[in-house]
C-alpha positions as CSV (number, residue, x, y, z in Angstrom):
1,X,130.0,123.0,114.1
2,X,127.5,122.6,117.0
3,X,124.6,123.0,114.6
4,X,126.0,120.3,112.4
5,X,126.3,117.9,115.4
6,X,122.7,118.6,116.4
7,X,121.4,117.9,113.0
8,X,123.5,114.8,112.9
9,X,121.9,113.6,116.1
10,X,118.4,113.9,114.5
11,X,119.6,112.1,111.4
12,X,120.9,109.3,113.6
13,X,117.5,109.0,115.2
14,X,115.8,108.8,111.8
15,X,118.3,106.1,110.6
16,X,117.8,104.2,113.8
17,X,114.0,104.1,113.5
18,X,114.2,103.1,109.8
19,X,116.9,100.5,110.4
20,X,115.3,98.7,113.3
21,X,112.0,98.6,111.4
22,X,113.5,97.1,108.3
23,X,115.5,94.6,110.4
24,X,112.4,93.5,112.4
25,X,110.4,93.2,109.2
26,X,112.8,91.0,107.4
27,X,113.7,88.8,110.4
28,X,110.2,87.6,110.7
29,X,109.2,84.2,109.4
30,X,106.0,84.7,107.4
31,X,105.3,83.8,103.7
32,X,106.7,86.4,101.3
33,X,104.6,87.7,98.5
34,X,105.1,89.6,95.3
35,X,107.7,92.5,95.2
36,X,104.8,95.0,95.0
37,X,103.0,93.6,98.0
38,X,106.2,93.4,100.0
39,X,107.1,97.0,99.1
40,X,103.7,98.2,100.1
41,X,103.8,96.3,103.4
42,X,107.3,97.6,104.3
43,X,106.3,101.2,103.3
44,X,103.2,100.9,105.6
45,X,105.2,99.6,108.5
46,X,107.8,102.3,108.1
47,X,105.1,104.9,108.0
48,X,103.6,103.6,111.2
49,X,107.1,103.6,112.8
50,X,107.7,107.2,112.0
51,X,104.2,108.2,113.1
52,X,105.0,106.6,116.5
53,X,108.4,108.2,116.4
54,X,106.8,111.6,116.2
55,X,106.6,111.5,120.0
56,X,110.4,111.5,120.0
57,X,110.7,114.6,117.8
58,X,109.2,116.9,120.4
59,X,110.4,119.4,123.0
60,X,109.9,116.6,125.6
61,X,112.9,114.7,124.3
62,X,114.9,117.8,123.5
63,X,114.6,118.8,127.2
64,X,115.8,115.4,128.3
65,X,118.8,115.3,125.8
66,X,119.6,119.0,126.6
67,X,120.8,119.6,123.1
68,X,119.6,120.8,119.7
69,X,117.6,123.8,118.6
70,X,113.9,123.7,118.9
71,X,113.6,124.8,115.3
72,X,115.5,121.7,114.2
73,X,113.1,119.5,116.3
74,X,110.0,121.2,114.8
75,X,111.4,120.8,111.3
76,X,112.0,117.1,111.7
77,X,108.6,116.7,113.3
78,X,106.9,118.5,110.5
79,X,108.8,116.8,107.6
80,X,108.4,113.2,108.9
81,X,104.8,113.9,110.0
82,X,103.6,115.3,106.6
83,X,105.4,112.7,104.5
84,X,104.3,109.6,106.5
85,X,100.8,111.0,107.1
86,X,100.3,111.2,103.4
87,X,101.5,107.6,102.9
88,X,99.1,106.4,105.6
89,X,96.2,108.3,104.2
90,X,96.8,106.4,100.9
91,X,97.1,103.1,102.8
92,X,93.5,101.8,102.1
93,X,94.1,102.4,98.4
94,X,97.6,100.9,98.3
95,X,96.5,97.6,99.8
96,X,94.1,97.1,96.9
97,X,96.5,98.4,94.3
98,X,98.0,94.9,93.5
99,X,94.5,93.8,92.5
100,X,95.0,95.7,89.2
101,X,97.7,93.1,88.3
102,X,96.0,90.0,89.6
103,X,93.0,87.9,88.8
104,X,89.9,87.6,91.0
105,X,88.1,90.4,92.7
106,X,88.5,93.8,91.2
107,X,90.3,96.6,93.1
108,X,87.2,98.8,93.5
109,X,85.2,95.8,94.8
110,X,88.0,94.9,97.2
111,X,88.0,98.5,98.5
112,X,84.2,98.6,98.9
113,X,84.4,95.4,100.8
114,X,86.9,96.9,103.2
115,X,85.0,100.1,104.0
116,X,81.6,98.3,104.3
117,X,82.8,95.6,106.7
118,X,81.3,96.8,109.9
119,X,81.5,93.7,112.0
120,X,85.3,93.8,112.4
121,X,86.4,96.0,115.4
122,X,90.0,96.2,114.2
123,X,88.9,97.3,110.8
124,X,86.6,100.0,112.2
125,X,89.5,101.1,114.4
126,X,91.6,101.6,111.3
127,X,88.8,103.7,109.7
128,X,88.6,105.9,112.8
129,X,92.4,106.3,112.8
130,X,92.3,107.2,109.1
131,X,89.8,110.1,109.7
132,X,91.7,111.3,112.8
133,X,94.9,111.4,110.7
134,X,93.2,113.6,108.1
135,X,92.0,115.9,110.9
136,X,95.6,116.0,112.4
137,X,97.1,116.9,109.0
138,X,94.6,119.6,108.2
139,X,94.7,121.3,111.6
140,X,98.5,121.1,111.6
141,X,98.9,122.7,108.2
142,X,96.2,125.3,108.9
143,X,96.9,125.7,112.6
144,X,96.7,129.5,112.6
145,X,93.3,129.5,111.0
146,X,91.8,127.1,113.5
147,X,93.6,128.1,116.7
148,X,94.4,131.6,118.0
149,X,96.4,130.1,120.9
150,X,99.5,127.9,120.3
151,X,99.0,126.2,123.7
152,X,95.4,125.3,122.9
153,X,96.5,123.8,119.6
154,X,99.3,121.9,121.2
155,X,96.9,120.3,123.7
156,X,94.5,119.5,120.9
157,X,97.2,118.1,118.6
158,X,98.8,116.1,121.4
159,X,95.5,114.7,122.7
160,X,94.3,113.8,119.2
161,X,97.6,112.2,118.4
162,X,97.3,109.9,121.5
163,X,93.8,108.8,120.3
164,X,95.1,108.3,116.8
165,X,98.0,106.1,117.9
166,X,95.8,104.1,120.1
167,X,93.4,103.2,117.3
168,X,96.3,102.6,114.9
169,X,98.2,100.2,117.1
170,X,95.1,98.2,117.8
171,X,94.3,98.0,114.0
172,X,97.9,97.1,113.1
173,X,98.5,94.5,115.8
174,X,95.1,92.8,115.1
175,X,95.2,92.8,111.3
176,X,98.8,93.2,110.3
177,X,100.2,89.9,108.9
178,X,103.7,91.2,109.8
179,X,102.9,91.9,113.4
180,X,104.0,89.0,115.4
181,X,104.4,89.1,119.2
182,X,107.9,90.4,119.2
183,X,107.2,93.2,116.7
184,X,103.9,94.1,118.5
185,X,105.8,94.4,121.8
186,X,108.4,96.6,120.1
187,X,105.8,99.1,118.9
188,X,103.9,99.0,122.2
189,X,107.1,99.8,124.1
190,X,108.1,102.5,121.5
191,X,104.7,104.2,121.9
192,X,104.5,103.8,125.7
193,X,107.9,105.5,126.2
194,X,107.2,108.3,123.8
195,X,103.8,109.0,125.3
196,X,105.1,108.8,128.9
197,X,107.7,111.4,128.3
198,X,105.3,113.6,126.4
199,X,102.7,113.5,129.2
200,X,105.5,114.2,131.7
201,X,106.3,117.4,129.8
202,X,102.6,118.4,129.6
203,X,102.1,117.9,133.4
204,X,105.4,119.7,134.1
205,X,104.3,122.7,132.0
206,X,101.0,122.8,133.7
207,X,102.6,122.9,137.2
208,X,105.0,125.5,136.0
209,X,102.2,127.6,134.7
210,X,100.3,127.3,138.0
211,X,103.4,128.1,140.0
212,X,103.9,131.3,138.0
213,X,100.3,132.3,138.7
214,X,100.6,131.5,142.5
215,X,104.0,133.1,142.8
């Protein structure tokens, strides 16, 4: 029964993040486009939400909540991480997909125009975030091949995740047509709270380790 309640709590978190994202998206007053474009936009926003929410599916929040098995936290973290990482990796290709069904510039030309535009800082930030995301995915999936120590991998993974989310939020807020002031503030607050608690855990673990050495 306790295991069911713990899993239910994680499911509630997932539903909350998904629900508030959809609500914020559809409450905004911006011109709507075709069903395909709207679906791609919503999928991208949801993917970004769950990548930011990764900070909430860690031991840091499990310790605060004082409930749930660590194995459940890791499972949710992995599943959501892999699924939405893949969706964001395909983001550059998805945004030009509608061009196959429209007139004007061809999809491949639109894609080339995106990746060769080097005078836009927000666009470059998105490209950097894209490469970092691929590195995060590969090193997570093949962790034991790249890192002999779990602690070293955790610091690498956490540090690179902070860099990734920094470039991503700048890219999304600057270029996302659906990121108005209210939605931007929501994501900044979401990320700030998650990062703050995660850093608190890292610092706490460091002091505990030093205390054991000096004790």
